[in-house]
C-alpha positions in Angstrom: -51.3 91.7 -15.2 -53.8 91.1 -17.9 -53.6 91.3 -21.7 -56.3 92.8 -23.8 -56.3 92.9 -27.6 -56.8 96.3 -29.2 -60.5 95.3 -29.9 -61.0 95.3 -26.2 -61.7 91.5 -25.8 -59.7 89.9 -23.0 -58.1 86.5 -23.4 -58.9 84.7 -20.2 -58.7 81.1 -21.2 -56.3 79.0 -19.1 -53.9 76.9 -21.2 -53.9 73.2 -20.8 -50.8 71.6 -19.3 -49.9 69.7 -22.4 -50.0 72.8 -24.6 -48.0 74.9 -22.1 -45.4 72.1 -21.9 -45.1 72.0 -25.6 -44.7 75.8 -25.8 -42.0 75.8 -23.1 -40.2 73.0 -24.7 -40.2 75.0 -27.9 -38.9 78.0 -26.0 -36.1 75.8 -24.5 -37.4 75.4 -21.0 -38.2 72.1 -19.4 -40.6 71.7 -16.5 -44.1 71.6 -15.3 -46.9 73.9 -16.1 -46.0 77.4 -15.0 -47.9 79.2 -12.2 -48.5 82.1 -14.6 -51.8 82.0 -16.3 -51.5 81.7 -20.1 -53.7 84.0 -22.1 -54.5 84.1 -25.8 -55.0 86.7 -28.4 -55.8 86.5 -32.0 -54.6 90.1 -32.5 -50.9 91.2 -32.5 -51.9 94.6 -31.0 -52.0 94.0 -27.3 -52.9 96.2 -24.3 -50.9 95.3 -21.2 -52.7 96.1 -18.0 -50.4 96.3 -15.0 -50.2 97.3 -11.3 -47.2 99.1 -9.7 -45.6 97.3 -6.8 -47.0 97.7 -3.3 -44.4 100.3 -2.2 -45.4 102.7 -5.0 -48.6 104.4 -5.9 -49.8 105.4 -9.4 -49.7 109.1 -8.3 -46.0 108.7 -7.3 -44.9 106.7 -10.4 -42.8 108.7 -12.8 -42.7 106.1 -15.6 -43.0 102.4 -16.3 -40.9 100.2 -18.5 -42.2 97.2 -20.4 -40.0 94.2 -20.9 -40.8 91.1 -23.0 -39.4 87.6 -23.5 -39.8 85.2 -26.4 -38.4 82.2 -24.5 -40.3 82.3 -21.2 -37.5 84.2 -19.3 -34.3 82.8 -20.7 -33.5 86.3 -22.0 -35.3 89.6 -21.9 -35.8 92.6 -24.2 -36.7 96.2 -23.4 -39.8 97.2 -25.4 -40.6 100.8 -24.4 -41.6 103.4 -21.8 -45.0 104.3 -20.5 -44.3 108.0 -19.9 -47.2 108.6 -17.5 -46.6 105.4 -15.5 -50.2 104.5 -15.6 -51.7 101.3 -16.8 -52.3 100.2 -19.6 -49.5 100.1 -22.1 -49.7 99.0 -25.7 -47.5 96.3 -27.3 -47.2 95.3 -30.9 -46.0 91.7 -31.5 -43.9 91.2 -34.6 -45.0 87.6 -35.1 -47.3 85.0 -33.7 -45.8 83.1 -30.8 -45.5 82.9 -27.0 -44.7 86.2 -25.3 -43.9 86.9 -21.7 -44.2 90.3 -20.0 -42.8 92.1 -17.0 -43.2 95.8 -16.1 -40.8 97.8 -14.0 -41.6 101.2 -12.6 -39.6 104.3 -11.4 -41.1 106.6 -8.8 -40.5 110.3 -8.2 -38.1 109.5 -5.3 -35.9 107.6 -7.7 -36.8 104.1 -6.5 -36.6 101.8 -9.4 -37.6 98.2 -10.1 -34.6 96.5 -11.7 -34.9 95.1 -15.2 -35.6 91.3 -15.4 -32.5 89.2 -15.7 -31.9 85.8 -17.4 -34.1 83.2 -15.7 -36.6 85.7 -14.3 -40.1 84.2 -14.9 -42.6 86.5 -16.7 -45.6 87.9 -14.8 -47.8 86.9 -17.7 -47.6 84.6 -20.7 -49.6 85.3 -23.9 -49.9 83.1 -26.9 -50.4 85.4 -29.9 -52.1 83.3 -32.6 -53.6 84.9 -35.6 -53.8 81.8 -37.8 -57.2 80.1 -38.3 -57.3 76.4 -37.6 -57.6 73.8 -40.4 -60.6 71.5 -40.5 -61.8 68.8 -42.9 -64.9 66.7 -43.1 -63.8 63.2 -43.8 -67.1 61.3 -44.0 -69.4 61.3 -45.8 -67.8 61.9 -49.1 -69.4 64.5 -51.4 -72.3 63.0 -53.3 -72.3 59.8 -51.2 -75.6 58.0 -50.5 -76.6 57.8 -46.9 -80.2 56.7 -46.6 -82.6 58.6 -44.4 -83.2 57.0 -41.0 -79.9 55.0 -41.0 -77.3 55.4 -38.3 -74.0 56.7 -39.8 -70.6 58.0 -38.5 -69.6 61.5 -39.2 -65.8 61.8 -39.2 -63.7 64.9 -39.2 -60.2 66.3 -38.3 -59.0 69.7 -37.2 -55.4 70.9 -36.7 -54.0 74.0 -34.9 -51.2 74.7 -32.4 -53.7 76.0 -29.9 -56.8 73.7 -30.0 -58.6 72.6 -26.9 -58.5 69.0 -28.1 -61.7 67.8 -26.3 -63.9 70.8 -26.9 -63.5 72.7 -30.1 -65.6 71.3 -32.9 -69.3 71.9 -33.8 -71.2 69.9 -36.5 -74.1 71.4 -38.5 -76.5 70.0 -41.1 -78.9 71.7 -43.5 -81.6 69.7 -45.4 -82.4 70.6 -49.0 -80.2 73.7 -49.2 -77.0 75.1 -47.8 -78.5 78.0 -45.7 -80.8 76.5 -43.1 -78.1 75.2 -40.7 -79.0 73.2 -37.5 -76.5 72.2 -34.9 -75.9 68.4 -34.7 -73.5 68.4 -31.8 -70.9 70.7 -30.1 -68.1 70.4 -27.7 -66.5 67.7 -29.8 -62.7 66.8 -30.0 -60.4 68.0 -32.7 -60.4 64.6 -34.4 -63.2 62.1 -34.0 -66.4 60.6 -35.1 -70.1 61.1 -34.1 -72.9 58.6 -34.6 -75.8 60.3 -36.3 -79.2 59.4 -37.5 -79.5 60.6 -41.1 -82.5 63.0 -41.4 -85.0 62.9 -44.2 -84.9 65.6 -46.9 -87.7 66.4 -49.4 -85.1 67.0 -52.1 -83.0 64.0 -51.1 -80.0 66.2 -50.4 -78.4 67.2 -47.1 -75.5 69.6 -46.5 -72.9 69.3 -43.7 -70.2 71.5 -42.3 -67.7 71.4 -39.5 -66.7 74.5 -37.4 -63.7 74.6 -35.2 -62.5 77.4 -32.8 -59.1 77.5 -31.2 -58.1 78.9 -27.8 -57.4 82.3 -29.3 -60.9 82.3 -30.8 -59.8 81.9 -34.4 -62.6 80.0 -36.2 -62.7 78.1 -39.4 -65.3 76.1 -41.3 -64.8 73.1 -43.6 -64.8 74.3 -47.2 -68.2 74.8 -48.5 -71.2 72.9 -47.3 -70.6 69.3 -48.4 -73.7 67.6 -49.6 -74.7 63.9 -49.7 -78.0 62.2 -50.7 -80.5 60.5 -48.6 -82.1 58.5 -51.4 -81.4 57.7 -55.0 -82.4 61.0 -56.7 -81.2 59.7 -60.1 -84.3 57.6 -60.4 -86.4 60.7 -60.0 -85.0 62.1 -63.2 -86.4 59.2 -65.3 -89.7 59.9 -67.1 -92.9 58.3 -65.8 -93.2 56.3 -69.0 -89.7 54.8 -68.7 -90.3 53.9 -65.0 -93.7 52.3 -65.8 -92.3 50.2 -68.6 -89.3 49.1 -66.4 -91.8 48.1 -63.7 -93.8 46.0 -66.2 -90.6 44.1 -67.2 -89.9 43.6 -63.5 -93.3 42.1 -62.9 -92.9 39.8 -65.9 -89.4 38.7 -64.6 -90.9 38.0 -61.1 -93.7 35.8 -62.5 -91.2 33.9 -64.7 -88.9 33.2 -61.8 -91.8 32.0 -59.6 -92.7 29.6 -62.4 -89.2 28.3 -62.5 -88.3 29.8 -65.9 -84.9 31.2 -64.9 -83.8 32.1 -68.5 -86.9 34.2 -69.1 -86.6 35.8 -65.7 -83.0 36.9 -66.4 -84.1 38.3 -69.8 -86.8 40.5 -68.3 -84.7 41.6 -65.4 -82.1 42.8 -67.9 -84.7 44.7 -69.9 -86.0 46.3 -66.7 -82.5 47.5 -65.7 -81.7 48.8 -69.1 -84.5 51.2 -68.7 -84.1 51.9 -65.0 -80.6 50.9 -63.7 -81.5 52.4 -60.3 -84.2 49.8 -59.4 -82.6 48.1 -56.4 -85.0 45.2 -56.1 -84.3 44.2 -59.7 -80.6 44.1 -59.1 -81.2 41.9 -56.0 -83.6 39.5 -57.8 -81.5 39.4 -61.0 -78.4 38.4 -58.8 -80.5 35.5 -57.3 -81.7 34.4 -60.7 -78.1 34.4 -62.0 -77.1 32.2 -59.0 -79.8 29.8 -60.1 -78.4 29.9 -63.6 -74.8 29.2 -62.4 -73.4 32.7 -63.1 -72.0 33.8 -59.7 -69.6 36.4 -61.0 -72.4 38.5 -62.5 -74.5 37.9 -59.4 -71.7 39.6 -57.4 -71.9 42.6 -59.7 -75.6 43.1 -59.3 -75.5 42.7 -55.5 -72.8 45.4 -55.5 -74.8 47.6 -57.9 -77.9 47.3 -55.8 -75.9 48.4 -52.7 -74.5 51.4 -54.7 -78.0 52.8 -54.9 -79.3 51.5 -51.5 -76.2 50.9 -49.2 -78.4 50.0 -46.2 -80.8 47.6 -47.8 -80.8 44.6 -45.5 -81.7 41.8 -48.1 -78.9 43.0 -50.4 -76.4 43.0 -47.5 -77.5 39.6 -46.3 -77.4 38.0 -49.7 -74.1 39.4 -50.6 -72.6 38.3 -47.3 -73.9 34.8 -47.8 -72.5 34.7 -51.4 -69.1 35.7 -50.1 -69.2 33.0 -47.4 -70.2 30.4 -49.9 -67.0 31.2 -51.9 -64.8 31.3 -48.8 -64.2 35.0 -48.8 -64.7 35.5 -45.1 -62.9 38.9 -44.9 -65.3 40.4 -47.4 -68.3 38.7 -45.8 -67.3 40.1 -42.4 -67.0 43.6 -43.9 -70.6 43.4 -45.3 -72.0 41.9 -42.1 -70.5 44.6 -39.9 -72.4 47.1 -42.1 -75.6 45.0 -41.9 -75.4 44.9 -38.1 -74.7 48.6 -38.0 -77.9 49.2 -40.0 -79.9 46.7 -37.8 -78.2 45.2 -34.7 -81.2 42.9 -34.3 -81.1 41.4 -37.8 -81.6 37.7 -37.4 -80.0 37.0 -40.8 -77.1 39.3 -39.9 -76.4 37.6 -36.6 -76.7 34.1 -38.0 -74.4 34.9 -40.9 -72.0 36.6 -38.6 -71.8 33.5 -36.4 -71.1 31.4 -39.6 -68.4 33.9 -40.7 -66.8 33.7 -37.2 -66.9 29.9 -37.4 -65.3 29.9 -40.8 -62.6 32.3 -39.6 -61.7 30.0 -36.7 -63.1 32.2 -34.0 -65.7 30.1 -32.0 -65.9 32.6 -29.2 -67.0 35.3 -31.5 -69.5 32.9 -33.1 -70.8 32.1 -29.6 -71.4 35.9 -28.9 -73.4 36.3 -32.1 -75.5 33.2 -31.4 -76.3 34.4 -27.9 -77.4 37.7 -29.2 -79.7 35.9 -31.6 -81.2 33.7 -28.9 -81.9 36.7 -26.7 -84.2 38.3 -29.3 -88.0 37.8 -29.5 -89.6 37.0 -32.9 -93.2 36.4 -34.0 -94.4 32.8 -33.9 -93.4 30.9 -37.0 -91.2 33.6 -38.4 -87.9 33.1 -40.1 -86.3 34.9 -37.1 -87.8 32.4 -34.7 -86.5 29.5 -36.7 -83.0 31.0 -36.7 -83.2 31.6 -32.9 -84.1 28.0 -32.4 -81.2 26.9 -34.6 -78.9 29.2 -32.6 -80.0 27.4 -29.4 -79.1 24.1 -30.9 -75.7 25.4 -32.1 -75.0 26.9 -28.7 -75.7 23.5 -27.1 -73.1 21.9 -29.4 -70.7 24.7 -28.5 -71.1 23.9 -24.8 -70.6 20.2 -25.5 -67.6 20.5 -27.8 -64.7 22.5 -26.5 -63.2 22.6 -30.0 -65.7 25.3 -31.0 -68.7 25.8 -33.2 -69.5 23.0 -35.7 -71.8 22.7 -38.6 -73.9 25.8 -38.3 -76.8 25.5 -40.7 -77.4 28.6 -42.7 -80.8 29.5 -44.2 -81.2 30.0 -47.9 -80.7 33.5 -49.3 -83.7 35.7 -49.4 -85.7 35.1 -52.5 
């Protein structure tokens, strides 16, 4: 037997064991996956195709009777007659659910197939499912800033009673506008995450959507195309005159800081950011100047503001992590360092600071792992990375000599 919906599209997908088990448990039957193939339909108007038993022929059949069950054979109901006794026969389901079918025929000689009794298994199981799945894009958030070229995790979740968990979701992106969709990946699970390199966009905006299809071929898409930004587009809205004046203040602050005039540097950094609050370098440098001036609380604020407009900027991440470590906030430092090493797994500052955070957290084995990763990297002669790798070798030697763990890891100064 086979089921076709009224639109003529057969449902030939075989149900997974877990889903069948759940449906049978719902119907009140315990046991393994039935031998009957489970088919799916997203239409309640079904066409039941059947064959008469071997001892009969279609020419000799007087009529056929269609029986159905809503509990996989615990009880049966008579649906109707097929007066010509020839396949197919139409069936209209009252509701969504699991339906079982059996056909009995009567030939002209009076031979009759008996009606199914309690416990008789159906010849076919059909899951009628007209409801669309539910799907949500969890990450990124609308309007979030994910910089072009960075590696980020797309996260989503879909729900439905008839999802093929490991192969039902497709991700799409469209740069600049919502119409030019390109497939990112397909065949993804109902809930999961996907590592994705953020593309560039001339407008600085990228749209995303998630599409899910269940086993009955009901499809749904996440509401609207969610957009995020690949760069700080707010700065583009400032006039050229305002940006030029902000840059002049920034240059004056940089000169003052090099000359050791911290007060003057702080003054000009503030003037710069009043005109252009999106200038990331000014937030970073003002934070460092504030540390020199003994104002760590405001320094924290400007590191965080800089990361708001450039969440993957390595110097900002390294400086903020070091500041957290210097104040004993290891949990916050670790969070920032995980982000830094996601942006650049080979960051010497990130690996060195991660080793220090592990030491401060009482985890010498994790510190050893970060130090080994650092020593395995190649750096240009005389570079800061090479100096850190050399320091990591010395620290590792101490680790090998002292079973109590990592001791006295020297940490370089924050980037200035």
